[in-house]
N, C-alpha and C positions, 0 to 999 in steps of 0.2 A: 504494500499498499505505501501511496506517497507521502509523504509528508512535507508541508509548506512551512512549517513552524519557523527553521533558520533561514532568513532571508539572504544567508551567507552561505547558500549549498544549491546547486543545481536540482530542481526538482524533478526532473525526469531523467533517465538515464539516456534516451534518443539526447534531450537537450544536451547532456554532458559531452554526448559524442560531436553532436553538430557543432559544438563552440570549441573542442578541441581540433576538430576538422578544419573550422573556419580560421582559427590559428595557425594550421598547418598550410591549408591551400592561401594561396597569395599570388601576387604577379609573379612569382618564379615558377609554378605551374604551367603559365600561359605564354609566358615570356624565356625566361631561361631554358626549362623544358626542350621545347622545339630547338631554340638554338643550340643546345649541348648535342642532343639529337642529329640535328642535322650536322655540326661540325665533325662527329665521329661515327657515322656511318650509318645510324638510323636503326633498324630491326636489333641488330647484334648490340649494341647499345644499349637498347631499350631491356634485352635479356638480361643484360649484367647487372642495370639499373634494380630492377626487380628482384633479383637475387640477393643485390646488397640491402635493400631495402628489406629484406625478410630476417636477412643475417646480424644488420648493423643498425639501421634504421628504426624498427620495431623493438628491440631491444635497449637503445638508449631511451626511446620514447616512453616507455614501462618502467624504466629506472628512473623517470622524472615525475610519473604520475604516482611511484611508490613513496618517492620525498615528500611530496608535496602533498598527497592523503592522509601519510602518517602526521604531519605536521600540522594537520586543521585548517584553521582560518590565519595561519601565520605563516609563509614561507620563509619569513627572515629567520623564524625559531626554529625552522623544520630538520635542518639539518642536525642543529643542536638535540633536539628531540630525539631524533632516529639514532642517533649516535651515542646514545645514554648518557646525554647529560655532559659531554665533553665540549666546552665552550669555546674551544678553539676553533669548532666549525661553523659558529655561527655566522663567521665573516661570510661563507659562501652563502649564504640569503642576501648578499646587497647584488650578486650578479644579476638577480633580475631586475632590482631597481636601476643600477647604471645602464644595463642592457637596454630597458624601457627608455630612456632618456636618449639614447644613442641612435638605436636604431630607429626610433619613431621618425626622428629628427631627418633623416634624409630618405626613409623611404615614404614619409609623407611626400616630400617633393615628385617624388616620381609618382604618385598616387595622384596627386594636384594634374599633372601632364593627363593621366590616363580620364581625369573630369571635365577636364577643357576640352579633351576630342571627343569626349560624348558630347558635349554643349556645341560644339563644332558638328558633329553628325545630325544631332537635333535640329539644328538651324539651317541645313542641307550643305554647310560651308565645304565641302569635299567635292562638290560638282565640278565635273569641268577642267578639273587639276592636272597639270601634267606630273610625271615623276620627279622634275627638277622641282619644280613649284612647292612639292611635298618635301622636299629636302631642305628648300630655301625656308619654308616657313618654319619648320619645327625647329632650324637653328636660331630664328630671328624670336621664336616665341619661348625658347628655354633658354636665350641669353639676356630676355628681357628684365629690365630691374624690377618691375612690380606687378606685371601681368601674372607669372606663374607664383608668384608670393600669394598673389589674392585666392589663387583654387588651391595651393598649400592651405592656405587660412581653412578655407569651407570642408577642405578633409579632415583636418584636424577639431574644427567646432563638430561636426556631425561626429568623429570619432569620441570627443569629450561628452557629447550630449547622453551618447548611449550608455559609456561608462558611466556615467553619474546617477543615472538611473538605476543601479545596483545590480546584481548578481541575475537576480532571476527577472525584473523588468526589462533591464537594459542587456546585458552580456546574451543569456539564455534566449528571452523572446528576439533579440535580434537575429542570432544564428537562427533560430526557426523559420524567421522570415526569408533572411540573404541566402543561405546556403540551397534551400530551395527551387527560390529564383536563379541562383548561378546555375541549378542542373537543367532548369527550364531554356536558359539562353542557351547553354553548351550545346542540348538536345536539336535545338532549330539551328541554330550556325551548324553543325555539324551535318543537318541534313541538307543543307541550304549546298555546303561545300562538296557533298558527295554528290550531287546532282553537277558539277561541273563536267566539261567534255573530257579533262585530262586527269579526272580526280584519280583512276586507277594507276597512276604512274606516282601519286603521292602516297596511294596504300601501298603501292610495292618497296618503296623509300621505306615505310613506317613498319611493314611487317613481313619483309623478306628478309632473312639474316644474312648478312654478308661477311663469316667471319674470318676472312684473309685480312679483314682491314681491322682486327681486333691487335691491340699490343698493350705494352703499358702505359701508354698517356691514355686510351680510350676507358681502361679499367680505374684507372683512379678517377678519370672524370667520372664515372658512373658511379663509382665509390661517394664520392664527393658530393652529386646531385643528389642520391639517397639520402645524405646527410643533413644538407642543405635545405633539401624540399619539406622535410618536417619541421624544421626550426627548432631542432633540440640543440642544446648548450647553452640556449640563450636564460632558459627560465619561463618564458611563455606557458610550457604545458605543465612545469611544477608549479605556475601560482595557479593556473586553472584545476589542476589535482586538488588544491586545496577546498574546491568548493564541490569536489566528489562526494557520494554518499558511499555509506561502507560497503555497499551490496552492490557496487561497482566492481565488475570483472574485470580487472586492470589487463591482464594478457589479451581479452577479449575484445576490450576496447582497443587497446593499442591497434589491435589488427584491422578493426572495423576502421578508424582514424587513418591508418596508412592504406587501405583498400580505396578511401576516397579521394584521398591525395593523389594515389596513381590513377584512378580511374580519372579523374580530373586533367591529370598532366597526359593521359593516353588521347583522352578526347581531343586535348586542347591541339593535339600533333594531327589530330583527322579534322579539324579546321583547317590549320597553317598548312600541312602539306598538299594538299589536295589545292587548294587555292593559290600557293607559289608556281606549282608545276602545270597549273593552266595558260600561264601565259613566259615563253620562250625566253629563255636569257637569267631568268631570275633562279635564287639560288635561297636553299631552306637555312642556311647557314650565314646568315645576313647580319647576324649578332643582334644588339637591343635597337638599332633601327628598323630591324625587321615588324615591331608592333605600330611605331609612329611616322614609319618613313613608307618600306615596302608595304604592308598590308594596305593602306589606305589607297596606294597605289591599284595595289591588285583589285580590291572592290570595285574602284571606277573604272578599270580596264576588261575585268569580266562581266561586270554588270550593268554597265554605262549603257549598252541599247536597252535597258529596262530601268530608267530611274528610279521606280518604287523600290526595284530589290535591290539597288547599289543605296539607297537610303535605309532600307528597314537593315540589310546586313552590317552596314557601318556603326549605324545606332546600337544594334543591339550586342553587337562585338564590344566596342568601348561599355555600354553598360553591363556586359560581362568583367570587363577590368576593372571598372569599379566596384562592384560586389567584391569581387576576390580583393582588392587593397584593401577597402573597411574591414572584412571580417578577421584579416591580419592586422589592421594598426589598432585594433580595438584590444585585442590581447598584448599587442606593445604599448599601449597607455596605461592598461588593467596593472602591468606588472610595479609600475614606478608609482602611481594613486593608491594601489593596496598597499603598499607600505608606508605611506603620509597619513591613509584612512586610519589603521590598525597600531601602527607604532606612534605615531604622534598625534591621534587622535583625532585628526580633521574629518568633519564632514564629507563624508564622500563625493557630493558635488564640487564643494573646495578643494579637495585632495586634485579630482579629474582638470578643473580648472587652472591649480597651481602648475601641474606637471605638462598642462597644455601650453600656458604662457612661455616655458624655458622652452619645450621643445619647439615653438612656432619662432621663437628666437633663433637659435640653432638652425631650426630650419630655413629660415631666412639668410643667413648665413652661406647656408649649402647652395641654396637656388640662385644665390649672387656668385657663388665660384664656376657659373657657367656664363657670366658677364661679366660684369663690373669689378668683382673679387676674382677674378681668372687668374692674374698676376701674383695673388696673396697665395702665398704658400707654408705649410707648416710639413716641416720634415720633406720636402718636396712634395706635398700634395696637396690640392685644394682642401676645403671643409669638406664636400660631398664625397671627396676620394678619402679623406682622412677615415672619415665616420665609418664609411665600408669598408677598408681596412682594419678599422679595429672590432669591428662588429662580426666581419664575414672572416677576416683571416686570422684573428687574437683569439676575440670572446667565445665566440662558436665551439670552433676545435679545443681549446682550453678548459673551457666551463664543463663540455661534453666528457672530456677526457677526467676532471676531476670528481665529476657525479659517479662515474665507472669506477673510477678509483674508494669512492667512499662507500658505493653501495658493496661493490666486489672485495674490497679488505677492512673498512672500517666498521660497518655496522655487522652487528649480530647476524647470522647466518638464520638464528631463528625466528629474528625479527622480521627479516626479508622474508621467509617464507610463509608467517604469518601475514604479511601485507598483500602478498601475492595471491594467498588462498582464501583472503577474508577470515581469517581467524579457524583457518583448517575447513570452512565448509565448503570449498570447492576443492577438486582435484586438480593437480597441477604438476602432471609428467613431464612436461618440458623445464621443469624448473633446475635441472641437475644442467641442462643445455644452456638456459638462460645464464647461469650463474657463470659456467664457463665463458660467454661469451663475454660480459662483461668485466670479468677479470682478467681476459687475456686477448680474446680476439679483440674486441670494439677497443681498447685503447692504440694496439698497435695499429688498428685501420686509421682511426682519427690522426696518430702520430703522421701517418702515409699523408692523409688529406692535408695535415699542418704544412707538413714540407713541401709538399706539390704547392699547395696557396700563396707559401711563401716564396716559390721559385726557386728553393735551395737545391733541387734534383738539378737544373741545370747547371749552378753555380758548383757543385759538388763534383760534375761530370765534367 
C-alpha cells in the first residue's frame, strides 16, 4: 500500500523509476550517443556499449542507490551512516553539492540552446534556410551576449520551479508528465524518420555490426558512454535514492532505469541515422553540430517539399530535447538544493532559488565563453570548457571510483547485503557478482575511462 505521510519520499515505485530515469536520460542520449556511435562504427559499438551498461553502468548506479536509500533523507550524512559512523566519510556527501552547482551551470547553457531552437521551430524560423545559414545562425546565436543567457535563465527558472514544489509535487509529478511525453515525441519522430527513402541505410549502419572496426579506442569509448550516459559518480542518483521507499528493489530498478536510458539512446539513433543518410554527403559523426546545424538542415531538405512535415518534425524534435534537458537539470539542481534545505534548514523554495541564482551567474560566464569572454582562460580553458572538464573528466570518474571503493571495501558486507535484499525479504542471487564488480572490475574500468578522458594514453604512448 502506498504511503504519502512522508513528503520526502517518492509515492510510487513507478515515480521513483521515472525520476531516476529522467536524471539519467538527458541531452547525451540524443546528442552524444548518436555521435559516439557514428564515430565508432555503429552497431559493433552499440553491442559493446550495452555490455558495459550491464557490467559497469548498472552496478555503479545500484551503488549510488544503496548509499542514498540507506542514508534516508540526508545524502550528506549517508556515507557516514553506512560506514558505521566513520566520520571521515561524511565529506563524500559534499560531492553532490559541488557537482550540482558545476554541472547545472554549463548544462543549462546547452539546454537553453535547445529551448531557443524549439521556439524557432515553433515560429517556423527554419523554413527556407540553407546549410550555410544554419551554421552562421548557430555561431551568431551562441556567441551573442544576451540572447542565449535569456534562454538559459528560462531553463533554470523552470527547473527551480519544479524543485521548489518538493519531492512528490515537483520532482515525481514532473517526471511522470515529462518522461511519457518524451517517449511520445520519440515514437512520432522514429515513425517519420523510418519513412524516409534511404532509411534502410541508417538502419544498416545502426544494427549491422562490423567487428573489423573494433579496437581499443572503440571499446574505451563504449565503456565511457555507458558510464557517462547514466550520470553516475555525480551523486544525482544517490540524492534521488534518499527518497526511495524501503520496499524498492534496487537491483530491479537499476536495470529498469538502464533499460529506459538505453532505449532512449537507441531510439535517438533511429531518428538521427535514417534522417542523415537521406541526404548524400552527410555523415553521422558530425559531432555536437549534429543537433544544431546538421539536423535542422536535414529536416528542411528532406521535408522541404511538404512544409507542414518540416515544421512538425523540427518542432517535435526540439521539444524532445527540451524534455530531456529538463528531466536531467531537475536532478542537478536538487543535489545542491537538498543540502541547503536539509542541513542549513532553508525552506525548500528558498534553497532552490539560492542555488538557481548562483548557477545562473556561473551559467552566464559559461555562455559568454562562446562570445565576449572567448579570450578569458583559466588553465587554458574558457568557463564552459573548464566546468565540463571538472565534471566529466574529474568529478564523475573520481566520484564513481570512490563510491565503489566505499561500498566494496569500507561498508560491512552484511549492511550491503541487507540493503540490496531489503532486509532479507528479496532474493539476491547476483549479489556475489555485484560485490566482485564494485570491488575490482568497476574501479579498473573507471580508471581506464579517466585516463582516456584526460588523454593520458596518447601521452604515455
